N, C-alpha and C positions, 0 to 999 in steps of 0.2 A: 638735413640737420640744421637746427636753429642756430643762428648767430646771435649771441647774447653779450650784453654788457652788464656789469655788476658795479653799482655805485653805493658806498656806504656813506652815511651822514647825508642822505639824499634829499632831505626834506627842506633844507634851507641853505643859504649862502653858497659857497663853492659847489657843494654837492648838487644842489638844485640847478646851478648852471651847467655842471657837467652833464646832467641828464638832458637839459635842453639842447646843448650843442651836439651830444652824441645822437640824439634823436634826429637832428637836422643833417647829420653826416651821411646818413644812408648806409653806415657800415653794419648796423645791427637790425635784427628782427624783433628782439625783445630787450627791454632794459629792466633788470632786477634791481629794485630800490630797497635799501635797508636803512631803517631809522626807527626811533621809538614811537613817534607820533603818527598813527594810522591816518588821522584826518588830513595832516599836511601832506603825507605821501599820496593820498588819494587825489588831492588837489593837483599835485605835480604830474601824476599819471594821466589826469584828465586833460592836461594841456599837450600831450604828446600827439604828433601828427604822423610821423613816418614809421613809428615802431610801436609795439604794444608794451604797455607798462605792467610789471608784475610786482606787487607791493608785499613786503615782508616787515611788518611792525614788530620790531624785536630789539632787545638790548644786546649789543655785541659782547658785552661782558658777562651775560648770563646764559649758560649752556642751554637751559631749558627753553628759553625763548628762541634760540637760534636753531633748535633741532629741526623745525619744518624747513628752514632754508637749506640746511646741509643735506636733509633727506631729498629735497627736490633736486639739488645739485647732483647727487649720486644716481638718482632714478631716472631723471629725464635725459634724453638724448639731445645734446647741444654742443656748440663750439664757442668757448668763451674767447672772445676777441678783444675785449677791453675789461680790465679790472681796475677800478679806482678806489683805493683805500683812502677815504677822505675823513672819515669819522674821527673826532678828537676834540679835546678841549683843554684849556689852560686856566691858571689862576695867577693873577699878578699880586705882588706884595710879598711880605715875609713868608719864607718857606713854612714856618710853623704857625702861620695865621689860620689857614683852613684846618678842619678836623683831619685827623689821621686817615679816616675812611675816604675823605675826598681826595687827598693826595694819592692814596693807593688806587683809587678808581681811575685817576688820571693816568697812572702807569699802566693799569690794566687795559684801558681803552686805547691809549696812543701807542702802546707797544704790544702787549700780549695779543689783543684782539686782532690787530694788524697782521702779526706774524701767523696767527691761526688761519685767518682768512686766506693769506697768500698760499700757505701750504695746502690747504684743503682745496683751493681752486686750481692749482698748478697741474694736477693730472688732467684737467679738462682744457688746458691751453695748448694750442697747436702752434706750428711755426707761423709767424706774422702776428701773434697776440702781443698786446701792449699792456703792461702793468704800470699804473701810476701810483706811487707812494707819496701822499701829500705830507711833506716835511715842513720845514720853515728855514728862512734865513736866520732865525733866532737860534738854530741848532749849530751855527757855525762857530760860535764862541760862548763860553759861560756867561750867564747874564744874571747878576744879582737882583733880587726882587722879581725875578722871573725864572728862578733857578731850575725848578723841577720841570717846567714845560720845556725850557730850552734843552735840558738834558734828554727828555723823551724824543724831541725832534732831532737831536743830534744822532740818536740811535736810528731814527727813521732814515735820515739822510745817508748815514754810513751803510746801513743794511741794504738800502735800495741800490746804491752805486756798486756795492760788492756783488749783489745779485744780478745786476746788469751784465757784468762781465762773466759771471758764472753760468748764466743761461744763454750767452750769446751763441754758442754752438747749436742750441736747440731753436734758434731763430725767434726767441722771445725777447722783447725789449722791456727793460725795467728803467723807469725814470724817476728821479727824486725831484719832486716839485718843491721849489724853495722860494715862496713868495715872501715879500716884506709885509707890512700892514696892508690889509685888504678891507675895502669898504663893506664889511658885513657887520653882524651884531656880536662879533667875537669879543671885542673889548667891553661891550656892555655886559656880557656874561662873565668875562674873566675878572673884571674889576669889582664885582659885587662883594661888599664887606672889606675891601682892602684900602688902606690908606696910602698905598704906594702905586695907585693905578695911574697909568700914563693918560694924559689928556688927548685922547685919540679923536681927532676931528676929520682927518682925511686918510685915504688909503687908495690902493690901486683898484681899478675897475675889475670886479670879478670876472666879467665876460672876457676882458683882455688876458687875465691871468690863465683862464681855462683855455682860451683859444691858443695862447702861446705854448701851453704845456702839451696840448694835443698835437700841435704842429711839431714840437720838439720830439715827442714820442714817435711820430711817424717818420721823423728823420733819423731815428735811432740814437738820440742823445741820451746820455746817462743822467743829465741834470737839466732842469729847466728853471730859469731865472727870468723874471719879467720886470722890466723897468731899468733905466740907466743907473739911477741911484743905488738900487739894490745890487745890480751887477758890479758897480764900482766897489761896493762894500765887500762883495765876494772876492773880487780880485785883490783887494787890499788885505782882507782878513788873515790869510796865511803869513803875511809880512808883519803883522802887528803883534807885539808880545801879549800873550794872554793876560798877564797880571795888569798891564796898562789898560786894555780894553775893558776888563772887569771892573777896575776902579772908575773908569769913565762912565760906564753904564750905571754903576751904582750911584754916582753923583747925579747923573741925569734923572734917574728914576726917583731918588730922594728929593730932588727939586720939584718933582711933580706932586708932592704930598700937600 
């Protein structure tokens, strides 16, 4: 039976790095990569050394494009040992800045598609499987001018940690990956058309974020946080009044305009 890993949003950024490190781990025979751009996925697959890449060029929010993936999942004999729900996007600035359709697509991708992928894959997960739900430290507190994205990641974080304990008796580890800013093109995309975009010049090394999360998953941890400053914020977050942090975040983001 083939051991497979599934990575969504696998063409760039953290997703691409997850593919690279899972390939090097020796844990899997195949890596199934899901993203919209087939050319980028083909490039990622071509760099695999220890495992075979299987490309699914699909939009996770559109059932018709995901049909070949789910058919392969149910027809083929395999053992899912890693599921990385990484696909997602955000928009900075005023909540009503983007079109309604853009905001709804954010909710659809960050929440609904992640839930669907998790539930459809679970029947193929055996004891020892690891599921990584890529949330964000932004989900720990409400964030004005980043409100909808932070809210969707709050859902991801909460869902992952609850599922971690729910599936513990089945030997399946679920880990909420909660990075701070990461040195990817996330803010280049999220700030387009926004006058409240943070001036993001630095971020955590994607390789370190991914390596830390894989290590934490293997250690059976419910949450993975990379970097001292993000961990410090995580420790302090429950102690800080929500209204105070919301006002501070609003002032900081307003100052970036």
